[in-house]
TORMI-465072 format. One record per residue (C-alpha): y negated, z, x negated. Coordinates in steps of 0.1 Angstrom, whole numbers, plus 5000, padded with zeros to 4 digits. Each point is the difference from the previous one (the first is absolute). Layout:
BEGIN
YZX
...
END
This chain:
BEGIN
761461034096
501450355005
499150185032
498750365003
502350275013
500150005038
498150285018
498550065034
496949805005
497750304996
501550094966
501750315013
503550115011
500150195032
499650384995
499649974963
497249954975
500449684980
498149934968
500049644986
499549954963
499949694977
500650084964
499849804967
499450084963
499649854965
498449675008
498549794972
499849625002
498149875030
500549634991
503149795002
503250164986
503649885001
502850205016
503749905001
501750135032
503649874999
499249834967
497649765017
496449984988
497250085025
496350054995
498150295015
496650164996
497850275016
499049775030
503749995011
500450374994
497050065022
501749815028
503150224997
497950325001
497849895029
503249905020
500950374998
496650165007
499049765028
502850155021
498550354997
498150135030
496349914999
497650305000
496650025017
498249924968
502049684995
502250144972
503850035002
501850325007
502050014968
499750064962
500049754972
500850194968
499949884964
501850194972
498149894969
499749734973
497849725012
497249934975
502249904971
502049834985
499849645010
498749674986
496950045022
499350364990
500049904963
496849825009
498550215028
501150354988
501150075036
496849895017
501749735021
502350255018
497750235021
499149715025
503749925003
501050365007
497150045024
501249705020
503550145001
498750295020
501350284977
499450355014
500950204969
501149954964
501150204970
498949924965
502849874978
500349974963
498749644998
496850115019
499050144966
500749694979
496349924996
498950364996
498850265024
496349875001
501349665012
502350175025
497150185016
498249675004
503149845016
500750295024
496349995012
500749645010
502850095024
499650115036
502750265001
500550344983
502150054968
502150314992
500950174967
500850355012
501750154970
497649884973
497250264992
496849914983
499550324980
496249924997
499650045038
503050195011
500749735025
502049675001
498249724981
497249835020
500149805022
503750085006
501050265026
502650285001
500749935037
499049795029
500650055038
500449725024
500650025038
502549755012
502450005030
498350315013
500950214970
498250114969
501649874968
499350154966
500449774971
500350124964
500549804968
502450134973
500849844967
502650084973
499150124965
502349754983
497549715001
496950204993
500650004962
500449624999
496549945013
497649904973
496650145007
501250295022
497150245001
500650324980
498650215029
502649865025
502850255003
503349935017
501250275024
503550065013
500649775030
502150255021
497550284994
497049795011
502049865029
500750355014
496450114994
498749715019
502550065028
498650355004
496549855001
500749715023
502350185025
498050325004
499650045038
496750184994
498849774974
498049684999
502849745001
502750125024
502549734990
503049925020
501849814973
499649954962
500949694981
500149994962
498949674985
501650004965
500149804968
503250114983
503349884987
502750035027
501850294984
496850205000
499349905036
503450135011
499450334982
496550035015
501349935035
502650284996
497450244986
497549935029
502749995027
499449645010
503550015015
501949765022
500850075036
503650074991
498950244972
497650175024
503050095022
501350224971
496750124986
497150135021
496949844984
497850085030
498950324983
499649864965
497049864984
500449654985
499849645012
501949805025
500449664983
499449834967
498649654999
500549914963
499149754973
500249944963
503649855000
500149625004
503149995022
500550055038
501850335008
500450215031
501650354998
503350045019
498550265024
498249765022
501549935035
500349634996
498449724979
500049635009
500349764970
501250264974
503450154993
499450374997
503150034978
498549784973
500750204968
497350064974
500550194968
496950215003
500750105037
503250194995
498550325014
499449845034
502650155022
498649885032
497850325003
496549864991
497549755014
498649774974
498849645005
499449754971
498849655009
500649774971
497349834981
497549724996
499349905037
503749925005
501050295024
498550215027
501750305017
499450045037
500750375007
500250165035
500150385002
501150165032
498650365000
500950315019
498350335004
501050284977
500850345016
497050205010
498550214972
501449774973
498049894969
500749645007
498749875034
502149675001
503449924985
501549664993
502849965026
500749644991
498949754974
500749635003
498749714980
500249644990
499649814967
497749715004
500349744972
497249754992
501649664999
498849654990
500249905037
497850305011
496749875015
496850024981
497550245016
496849805002
497750315000
501550124967
499849654986
496250005003
499950314978
502849874977
498249674995
496750174993
501550244974
501949734981
497049775000
497950284986
502750044972
500249624994
496249964998
499750284975
502349834975
497249844980
498650344991
500250094963
501850324989
499849974962
499349764972
502449884974
498649904966
503249824991
501949725015
502950125022
503049775002
502250105030
502249694999
503850075002
500649784970
497950244980
500550355013
503749975005
500749914964
497950234979
497750304999
496949915020
496450125005
500550045038
503350184996
498650254975
496950075020
501850065033
502550234984
497450194980
498050065031
503150125019
501350244973
497750315007
500049955038
502450285008
499150244972
498550255024
503049985024
502650034973
498350314986
500150175034
503749915002
500650174966
500449684980
498249854970
498249675002
501949685003
501549884968
499649645008
499549725026
502349715005
499349735026
501649675006
497549724994
501249835032
497650255017
497049824984
499349705022
497649725006
500749784970
496449974990
497950014969
497050235005
497149914978
497850284986
497750125028
500550165034
503350115013
499750035038
501850185028
501749675008
501249964963
501450365001
501849935032
501449684987
501250154967
501450325016
501149905035
503150225006
500050315021
503050194985
499250334984
499550094964
502550284993
501250224971
503650044990
501750224974
502449824977
501950084968
499749804968
502949775008
498449925034
496749924983
501649764975
502149845027
496949955022
498249824973
503149794992
500149905036
496349894999
500549804968
503449855009
498949675016
497649894973
499249714993
500249935037
496650115016
501650245025
498250285018
502150274983
498149974967
498350334994
496550124995
499750354985
497750284992
500550324980
502949834981
500449784970
503049775001
501449784972
502449735012
501649684988
500249705024
502649844978
502650265007
502349995030
498850155033
500850375001
499650044963
496449894995
498250344997
499650114964
498050325005
498050205025
497250244992
497850225022
496349944992
497350264995
496349945008
498149804973
497150245005
497449734995
501549854968
499749624997
501849784976
498649714979
500549775030
497850225022
502950115021
501150365007
502550124974
503550075012
501150354991
503750085001
500650345013
503850025004
502949764995
502449965029
503549964988
503049935022
501350334988
496950195010
500850295024
496750055018
498949855033
497149765005
497749955029
499449635006
497749855026
501549695017
499849815033
502050105031
501349644999
501550064965
501650335011
501849805028
501549774973
497449725004
499749744972
503350124986
499050364993
503250155014
500150264972
497150185018
501950045033
500750365010
498050154971
498250335007
496849945019
497050224990
497349815019
501749845030
499149695019
498950225030
497550174977
499149714976
497149755003
499949634996
499049854966
497049835016
498750325015
500450184967
498149734981
497350005027
499750374995
499649974963
497449735003
497950195025
500350314979
498949814969
497149855020
498950345012
500050134964
498149704988
497450065026
499750374990
499949924963
497049775006
498150295016
498150254980
502050324995
497650205021
500449755029
503750035003
501250165032
501250365001
501550005035
503249854988
503550135008
500649984962
498050134971
498549654999
497550064972
502750134977
502349715008
497349744994
499350174966
503749984992
500049635009
497049934978
501750184972
503049785004
498049695001
498350094968
503350014982
500449625005
497949914970
499549635010
498250105032
496349925001
497450255011
499349985037
497349745007
497250025025
501649865030
498749695017
500949915036
502849775007
499249665014
500849975037
503549885006
500649695020
502250045031
502849744994
501949875029
503150205007
503349925015
500350035037
501650315015
503649885001
499849944962
499850384995
503550095010
501150274976
503649954989
502550255015
502850184982
502850095024
501650334993
502949974974
499549625000
497149924977
499549634994
496949964978
500749674985
500249815033
496450045014
496849805000
497050194987
496649905013
497349924974
496450105004
496849844988
498550204971
496350044996
498349874969
496850104983
497549725006
496549934988
497249865021
501349654996
503550105012
501749974966
501450264977
497350084974
500849984964
499850314977
497049854982
498149975033
500550365006
499350174967
496349985002
500050205033
502550264990
499650334981
501250004964
503650114997
502450034972
502149694994
503450065016
501449654995
502050094970
502250245020
500149765030
501049674986
501149855034
496950095019
498249705016
496249965004
500650115036
501550334990
497550054972
497349995025
501850265020
500450224970
496549954985
497850135028
501149935035
502450305001
500450314979
502049924968
502750265009
503449844994
502850205016
502649974972
503550155000
499150364994
502150225021
497150255002
497649745014
502549865024
500950355013
496450095004
499349695022
503150075021
499050375004
496649905012
501549745023
502050285017
497350275003
496749825005
498449835030
499649644991
498149895032
498049684995
500949984963
503249845013
499549625004
502249995032
498050295015
496749814994
501449685016
501450205030
496650175004
498249675001
502449885027
499250325020
496349944996
500449655015
501950145029
497450275006
497349735001
502049775023
499449985037
502350275015
501149755026
501449774973
502150274983
503650025013
500550325019
503250094980
497950014968
497350215017
502650265011
501850024966
497549934972
498250324988
496849804998
499750015037
501050365006
496450134999
498449675009
501450025036
497550285008
497149864980
497249765009
500049654985
496950104980
501850304985
503149794992
497849734983
498350274979
503350144989
501249654991
496849954978
500650344983
503649924993
499149654987
497550154976
502650244986
502549724995
497449794981
499050294978
503650084991
500949634995
498049974968
501150344986
503749925008
499949674982
498350144970
502850264997
502949765003
502550104973
500749754972
503749994991
501249884966
503949975001
501749944966
503449894988
500750264974
503749944991
501550265022
502749755011
500749824968
502649724997
500849994963
501349645005
496449895005
498950124966
END
């Protein structure tokens, strides 16, 4: 275990002011992940990271209030992406961050992955302030609530001003970025806040200012120069004492460990390590970046001296030393963090039986099926993904993606899912990987070669076999590998047209010839971009949506399903009852969706909705069985993992058996017969379609899919989310429990107990009853609104050899 930098026992150096800082950034997966130091596999998780962090902070001087005399600073990206967050939408992370003792954080790009409404909920659950200084809410003229433009903390006997600055580069890549949020120049805001915070006659009277940033390293270096965050050697040449700006940048966004050359010394890191984006670092700036994913912590020790009398700056950095602390497999587990860690993962595991949608067709996810031919599951996943980045691409000046290509090796579990409920556990099993969904720009030859790569190993059921959306591909499995693709066409929207088989009609929009000169935007996996599953042709292609800005497949599918469920709920309401307080023009959007649904001529009219039968709570795997697979950077190995399976709830009648369709018809409202267009639907799914849920089938209409994703980004889902309801029930149980039986680590970190600590038992019990009633009321509404999916095989990936 690495040891903290040695200091005097009181945390000071004689005659100087010493400020201790622990810094980290861009942390995602709390559960076990593999690292490969020296090529040897080790397993780490957040409980080991906590030990490393507390080894540092425990050496800081203890203050009268019991806190430590130093700063723990976080530079953004915590709520997403990860295997866990695809289920929790970030809700598992606030207790973790609270226990780590963070003093201040800046919002990074992934804080917005689940939309601004969800971000506000997540921030309210943390016990430390968050910064976003250079984003202006034009509706209020202030930074977006509950974020702050600045925060002042007193440590080591000095007043420290903290500001949060983020680059413009990633703003456009965020789906759901509110239109009223305006990016402002980082250097301009930094200087304005320096004037405000350093004013000797003002409110704050700061001695030192630290910028907590979420930028690429090249922008951090430029910002450090613009704000005169200069190294001690540079200060010898340039008088910064009379200049407004900041003194140090503690930075995030990049996923590598990097320290600027201007520091005095740094243990565990070679300051001459080259990086292509850090060429402007001439040893004149002070920037600290601390790696990613609970793997690294920077221990920073600032030795400060007084600036000359009458200067703008009160303190100057005379010396900056530090040490890189690396979490290792041998690092001890912190038992306090383990209590919270176990509680959060158990809550995730126990939520896995909750339904998120209903399929009215059988879904075969066996490798022997999906890796040899076009499949229902492959078509559905890619169709849902295709509109996910439309909004971001438009902001970047691009058109919508032309197509989606994924390797079917990403679709796991090997199960056959009968018509009926698809649960959170099913979704996690089918889409377990945490690499990002990204967008690349390719030419026609690249597109042909990509599809040739995917089809090259047929008839061996290999993971490279493609699933596609937005494209029609004709190919011949009898031809030699590398020459199997006969033609490629871009598809237009079928606009509600159905063929004689009841499937959406494929509408060719544009043929893609090898000689075509235009560029194409294709959505793929980060794993494929790295050459995984033989897709070497994609290496090095121009990235439009990068892995740092992309989201996982599971998170995007969850977003679609929640958005569809939200729209289903609103469509069931009378028009006059639909809310008007939405961040979108919700009424107009719902009307558009209803119009789209009417185009699908085989859809029945909406029935009067009956309540869903209560769902049994099947036994679930114990906590260790929910160990999400990890994907080491640049070393993806998706075909060598074991995916847990989860019990799936079934619709049962009073006797405990699945009722037949004839048993149900007498008690259900009259509906048009849809069996002709759904030849593979079982009695089980017929029941679902004919009265238990709204007969709204989310077919492959880009407009419908885009609407659901848009709502998922902009609307507050709250208890409509199955995980949120389960988590809320767990919180109610804790509220009702004897306080003496609840672990103190949970009491100090879970938001449930923040207010409860100052309330009487009677008041807490009343709050629990009120919360329980809200959950029960939403449970029935949420289950009625579950989206019904109806994937089809429509011939988009046609092997002419099969007839």
